[in-house]
Z-matrix of the N, CA and C atoms (Angstrom, degrees):
N
C 1 1.455
C 2 1.525 1 109.90
N 3 1.295 2 116.52 1 159.74
C 4 1.459 3 121.37 2 -174.81
C 5 1.521 4 112.41 3 -62.37
N 6 1.326 5 118.11 4 -41.23
C 7 1.453 6 119.75 5 -176.39
C 8 1.521 7 111.65 6 -61.02
N 9 1.309 8 118.28 7 -38.33
C 10 1.462 9 121.97 8 177.18
C 11 1.517 10 110.40 9 -63.80
N 12 1.327 11 117.54 10 -40.35
C 13 1.459 12 121.02 11 178.87
C 14 1.523 13 111.33 12 -65.70
N 15 1.299 14 117.18 13 -37.56
C 16 1.467 15 120.01 14 177.95
C 17 1.519 16 109.83 15 -66.65
N 18 1.308 17 117.58 16 -43.85
C 19 1.464 18 121.37 17 -179.85
C 20 1.520 19 111.14 18 -58.12
N 21 1.322 20 117.50 19 -37.59
C 22 1.465 21 121.89 20 -177.60
C 23 1.529 22 113.25 21 -86.50
N 24 1.319 23 118.58 22 0.13
C 25 1.460 24 121.46 23 -178.60
C 26 1.530 25 110.62 24 -100.51
N 27 1.341 26 115.62 25 176.69
C 28 1.469 27 121.60 26 175.40
C 29 1.526 28 112.03 27 -83.25
N 30 1.305 29 116.92 28 -9.89
C 31 1.468 30 122.15 29 -177.33
C 32 1.528 31 110.40 30 -66.24
N 33 1.329 32 116.75 31 134.63
C 34 1.464 33 121.40 32 179.62
C 35 1.529 34 112.12 33 -99.92
N 36 1.336 35 116.95 34 -34.41
C 37 1.459 36 120.60 35 -175.69
C 38 1.520 37 109.42 36 -152.17
N 39 1.326 38 115.81 37 138.21
C 40 1.469 39 121.47 38 173.83
C 41 1.524 40 107.03 39 -124.63
N 42 1.305 41 116.47 40 129.27
C 43 1.463 42 122.97 41 177.14
C 44 1.520 43 107.37 42 -118.56
N 45 1.328 44 116.75 43 116.43
C 46 1.463 45 122.04 44 178.17
C 47 1.521 46 108.95 45 -112.43
N 48 1.332 47 116.20 46 127.51
C 49 1.467 48 121.12 47 177.49
C 50 1.517 49 107.49 48 -126.36
N 51 1.334 50 115.73 49 125.64
C 52 1.462 51 121.88 50 -178.81
C 53 1.525 52 108.11 51 -120.09
N 54 1.315 53 116.51 52 126.44
C 55 1.470 54 122.67 53 177.50
C 56 1.528 55 113.16 54 51.90
N 57 1.290 56 116.85 55 31.50
C 58 1.468 57 125.60 56 176.78
C 59 1.529 58 114.22 57 58.50
N 60 1.336 59 117.88 58 10.22
C 61 1.459 60 117.85 59 -179.40
C 62 1.523 61 113.69 60 -130.32
N 63 1.318 62 118.28 61 -27.84
C 64 1.460 63 121.14 62 179.38
C 65 1.517 64 108.26 63 -101.54
N 66 1.314 65 116.58 64 120.24
C 67 1.456 66 121.72 65 -176.99
C 68 1.517 67 110.27 66 -127.35
N 69 1.327 68 115.76 67 136.01
C 70 1.460 69 121.59 68 173.94
C 71 1.516 70 107.83 69 -126.71
N 72 1.320 71 115.72 70 138.75
C 73 1.457 72 121.21 71 177.73
C 74 1.520 73 107.72 72 -124.93
N 75 1.315 74 115.18 73 124.45
C 76 1.456 75 122.11 74 172.55
C 77 1.517 76 106.26 75 -109.48
N 78 1.322 77 117.14 76 123.39
C 79 1.460 78 121.20 77 -175.09
C 80 1.518 79 109.52 78 -141.28
N 81 1.334 80 116.45 79 131.70
C 82 1.463 81 120.78 80 -179.62
C 83 1.522 82 113.11 81 -77.88
N 84 1.309 83 116.70 82 -38.16
C 85 1.456 84 121.10 83 -173.95
C 86 1.532 85 110.41 84 -76.96
N 87 1.313 86 116.36 85 116.24
C 88 1.468 87 121.59 86 -175.18
C 89 1.524 88 111.24 87 -62.74
N 90 1.307 89 118.02 88 -40.41
C 91 1.467 90 120.79 89 179.83
C 92 1.528 91 111.01 90 -62.82
N 93 1.315 92 116.63 91 -46.57
C 94 1.469 93 120.84 92 177.63
C 95 1.522 94 110.37 93 -61.98
N 96 1.314 95 117.20 94 -43.56
C 97 1.462 96 121.53 95 179.00
C 98 1.525 97 111.03 96 -60.29
N 99 1.303 98 117.63 97 -44.04
C 100 1.466 99 120.72 98 178.22
C 101 1.523 100 111.81 99 -64.53
N 102 1.333 101 117.43 100 -37.43
C 103 1.472 102 120.61 101 176.85
C 104 1.530 103 110.60 102 -65.76
N 105 1.331 104 116.74 103 -42.21
C 106 1.464 105 120.33 104 177.32
C 107 1.528 106 110.91 105 -61.57
N 108 1.321 107 116.64 106 -42.52
C 109 1.463 108 122.01 107 179.23
C 110 1.531 109 110.71 108 -62.96
N 111 1.318 110 116.63 109 -45.54
C 112 1.465 111 121.14 110 178.60
C 113 1.521 112 111.19 111 -61.71
N 114 1.335 113 117.14 112 -44.03
C 115 1.470 114 120.76 113 178.87
C 116 1.522 115 111.23 114 -63.60
N 117 1.319 116 117.38 115 -40.70
C 118 1.473 117 120.70 116 179.17
C 119 1.525 118 110.42 117 -63.28
N 120 1.329 119 117.27 118 -40.13
C 121 1.466 120 120.34 119 177.62
C 122 1.522 121 110.86 120 -65.01
N 123 1.338 122 117.03 121 -38.21
C 124 1.468 123 121.22 122 -178.55
C 125 1.521 124 111.98 123 -64.97
N 126 1.329 125 117.87 124 -30.98
C 127 1.468 126 120.71 125 -179.92
C 128 1.528 127 111.36 126 -98.18
N 129 1.340 128 115.98 127 15.49
C 130 1.466 129 122.53 128 173.84
C 131 1.526 130 114.20 129 59.10
N 132 1.317 131 116.62 130 49.14
C 133 1.463 132 120.75 131 174.11
C 134 1.527 133 107.73 132 -59.83
N 135 1.343 134 116.47 133 134.12
C 136 1.469 135 121.53 134 -173.78
C 137 1.522 136 113.41 135 -61.50
N 138 1.304 137 117.32 136 -52.54
C 139 1.457 138 121.30 137 -176.59
C 140 1.523 139 108.08 138 -125.84
N 141 1.316 140 115.63 139 116.29
C 142 1.456 141 120.40 140 -173.46
C 143 1.520 142 109.08 141 -131.01
N 144 1.332 143 115.93 142 122.92
C 145 1.463 144 120.15 143 -179.93
C 146 1.521 145 109.25 144 -152.74
N 147 1.313 146 115.35 145 150.21
C 148 1.457 147 120.25 146 174.14
C 149 1.525 148 108.83 147 -78.20
N 150 1.330 149 116.70 148 139.60
C 151 1.459 150 122.49 149 174.83
C 152 1.517 151 106.99 150 -90.59
N 153 1.323 152 115.83 151 125.67
C 154 1.461 153 121.25 152 179.35
C 155 1.524 154 109.12 153 -127.18
N 156 1.313 155 116.83 154 172.04
C 157 1.463 156 120.14 155 175.01
C 158 1.525 157 111.03 156 -58.83
N 159 1.313 158 117.85 157 -30.24
C 160 1.468 159 121.72 158 -177.10
C 161 1.532 160 113.16 159 -76.83
N 162 1.336 161 118.41 160 -29.82
C 163 1.465 162 119.26 161 -175.86
C 164 1.530 163 114.47 162 -116.29
N 165 1.316 164 117.95 163 5.87
C 166 1.470 165 121.33 164 -179.10
C 167 1.527 166 109.89 165 -83.38
N 168 1.335 167 116.43 166 116.83
C 169 1.464 168 120.12 167 -179.98
C 170 1.525 169 112.44 168 -78.89
N 171 1.333 170 117.81 169 -14.70
C 172 1.467 171 120.49 170 179.60
C 173 1.529 172 110.16 171 -79.83
N 174 1.293 173 115.64 172 132.21
C 175 1.467 174 120.09 173 176.72
C 176 1.523 175 110.80 174 -101.01
N 177 1.337 176 116.49 175 -25.94
C 178 1.452 177 121.92 176 177.35
C 179 1.527 178 107.98 177 -141.32
N 180 1.306 179 115.10 178 161.36
C 181 1.450 180 120.56 179 177.47
C 182 1.514 181 107.76 180 -149.67
N 183 1.326 182 115.71 181 121.44
C 184 1.458 183 121.15 182 176.68
C 185 1.506 184 108.28 183 -124.41
N 186 1.305 185 116.39 184 121.87
C 187 1.451 186 122.37 185 179.84
C 188 1.505 187 107.36 186 -119.55
N 189 1.305 188 115.81 187 131.46
C 190 1.474 189 120.61 188 -179.64
C 191 1.490 190 110.85 189 -123.98
């Protein structure tokens, strides 16, 4: 799954934005992730959920 690949890579954070409205953030650092989640809640993000191995529809991710 993608999350396992991110954990084993040198990448610290991935920010994906699609059509300026759908955003996904993959972040290794739990403290940073929790701060991002708290900030998103404070600005009333419409749909907010943690991405996990169980709910991640992406099987691969290639960013260039």
